[in-house]
N, C-alpha and C positions, 0 to 999 in steps of 0.2 A: 621505564615502572613509573617515575611519579607521572608524567602525564597518562598514563595507561590508568593509576586510580583518579586522578583524578579525571575524568573521563569518566570513570564507572561513577562513580561518584556524583557527578553532576547528571547521569542520568536517573541515579535511583533518585535524588530529590523533584526532578522533574515529574518523573513517574509513581511517586510515593504513595500516591490514593488509588491510583487505577492496579500495582502492583499489590497495595492488601485486598483487595476488592477481588482481584484474582482471584488467587490465595480462597477467596471465601467459596467460589464458585465451583461447581460439579465440574469437576474435571474431564478435558475432552481432552481423547485421543488421535493418532494420526500423524505423518511424515509431511512437510512443509515446507517446501526449496519458496527460498527470498529471493528475491529478486531486486539491488536495489539495498541490499541488508546496509551498504556502512555510509549508506545515503540520511537527510536533514529524520525521515519518515523510518527509516528502516530500524536505525541503530535502536531508537525507543519501544519500539515494537518488539523488536528480537526478543529481551526479558520475559514481557508481557506472552509472548506464544507461551513461552516456556515453563514459565510460572501457568499460563494453562492448561500443560499438559503433555503439549505439541512439540516431535522431536523435530527440529529445526537444522534443515545443510544451508545453510547459506553460501551467496554467493558473490566472489570479489573478486576483483583483477590484483587482489596481493596479497593472500587467504596469512602468510607470518606474519605482516602487519597491522591487521582486521583483526587478528587474536589476542597482538601486543596493547591494542588501543580501545579495543571491548568485550575481550577475555575471551577462556576458552572453551563455552559451556555452549556452542554449538560445533558446528561440526563447519566447519569455513572451505568451501570447494573453489580452487578458482575455477571463471569463466569469465564467457564475454558477450553480450547476451546479442549481439551483430554475428556470431559465429551458431547456425541453425542445429551443423552437428551434434555443438557442445552441449545445446538446450537439452537436443536429444537422450544426447546418453547424464544430462545429472538430472533428467526429472523421471529416470525411472525408479521403479517405485513409492513415484510422489502420491500422496491421500489430495494436496491441495497445492497451487500454490498464490505467492502470496509479490505482486509486481509492483513498485513503486521509483522504476528508475526514471533518471527525466536528465535532458543533453548537461553538457560541459563545452558547451560552444554553438555559437548561431551560425555556422557554418560548416562541413565536412564531413568528413566522420562522428564525432561527439555530437552534430549539430538532432534538432529532433528530425529530421527526417529517418536520418538512422536508429539513434537513440530510441525516442517516441513513439516510435512508424513502426521502424522494420525488427527493432530489438521486441519492442509487444509481439508483431505479428509472428517471430520465431518462437519465441516459447508460447504463442496459442497452439501453434503447430503442435511442436514440441508435445505439451499439454493434452493434445486430441489424441495424438499418436502411441499417449501413455493413460488412456484413459483415466486423466487426472479427476478427479471428486467436483472442482470448484477452483476457480480462479477470481481472485478477488484482486482489482486494478484498482490503484491510486490515480487518479486523473485529476482532471480543476475544473472545479465549479462551472465556469464558464466554459469550458468546450461541448465535445455535443451536439445533436441533429440542429438542433433549435436556434441556433445562429448559422449564418455565413460565413466562416471562417477566411475564404479562400482574397479579401482582399485586408486582410489580419496583419500586420507584416510581424507585427513586437515579437520580438527574441525567437528569431528563425521561424517566424508563422506558425511556432512551437502548437498553438491552439487547433489549427488548422491538421496539423501533423497528429495529436493527441484525441483528436473527434475521427481518424482514418483508425486508429486502432484500436480503437473503442470499439468502429465500426466493423471492425478485423474479427473482434471476439465475439458479439453478441450473433453472426452472422456465421459461427464456425460450430456451433451445436452443443457448443463446451459450457455445463453449469458454472454460471457470472455472476458476477458483483461486479458495481462499478462504486467507486466513492469519489466524488467530486468537491474537493476543499476549495471554502476560496482562500482570500488570505492568509498565509503561514504569520504566525508571530512566536516569540520566543515565551515561554513560561510554563509553570508548570501547569498539569493537567490536574483537572478534577475540582477545578476551582467556581467557572461559572460552569450555566448548561449548555446543552447542545442542539441547534437548531440540525434536526432531521426531516427533507422534507422532497418531492420530487424538484427533479431542476427542470422542468417552466416555471420554477420561484426563485431562479435564482435572482440575486440582487449580490452587491460589492458587502464585504465586510470583513472578516476577521475571524480568525481560530487559532489556535497555540497547537504546533509541533505534537506537543503531549498527546491532547484528543484527538487529531487524527488516529495517531497510531492504536490508541484503545478505539476507534470506530470500527478500525484496520481492522483488528485481532480479533473485534467481537463478533464481525462479520464472516471471522472462517469456521466452516461444517455452521452456519446458521441457519436452518435450513428458510428461515424469513427473511434472510434478505438476498435468496437463490433467486437470479431471473431479475434482478433489480438494479436503476442506478441513480443515483440522490445526492444531494448537495449537504455538505454539511456547514455549518456556522456559528462562532459563538452564541450564546441566547443568555442575557443574565436574567431571564422571568423565568425562567424553569429550572427548576430544581439538577444534579447534578448528573440521576443518574436517568433520568424521564426518558431519553432517546432510547434508552434500550426498548422502549416498546413501542417505539416508532417504526419498529424496523415494519410491521404488520401492514401497515397499513399507507404504505407505499405499493403502489399496484406495479406489478410483473413489464418488463415490455417483450 
């Protein structure tokens, strides 16, 4: 119990600026299936999605533990993104899919090849089969087709496999949004501004996980975000909320 309370309090502290703004925003409706719900981005995005008005079905490999750690306000369901039949079942009735899954090993079944690529591929196929309205993928700012990642072995060739996942989503016909953060750091959201820019303008930088979660949630159901891929970083030179108008400036792919 103490662990659960501590985790929930930590999330509230990190997200408090974004949660208060979400409460003031117009409510949105729909069913969101979240893959990667207990990850460092997912567990911050869940309360914002709920505050925005969505019903959330959160995929995890341990629903009981997730409910204890992060609360029972979401529909925790067992699922493994590496199992295509499970994904087809779990996405039934979904309006939106949000995916921030990531590898936990450099080789084997938990590596980028099987999680960041094949897991995304299974989710995309299930999203297409179930006529999902939008698939929001949290990838990496340095991934994508603008660089040749075949000779980059870092972290199990993760940039290469994330790029293949992005390409599969783009070619699927499922309406998509790809969020490419630069380096993650801990800290509260809504403190600094956020630069939202085309992937061609990618550069090394940092951004808090809470701010990544906020941009991800703001992309869901946002027509200005559909068909677009962009990178995000912290930018102290702009106002904290100015990025919300930047979706329109990004050209669709």
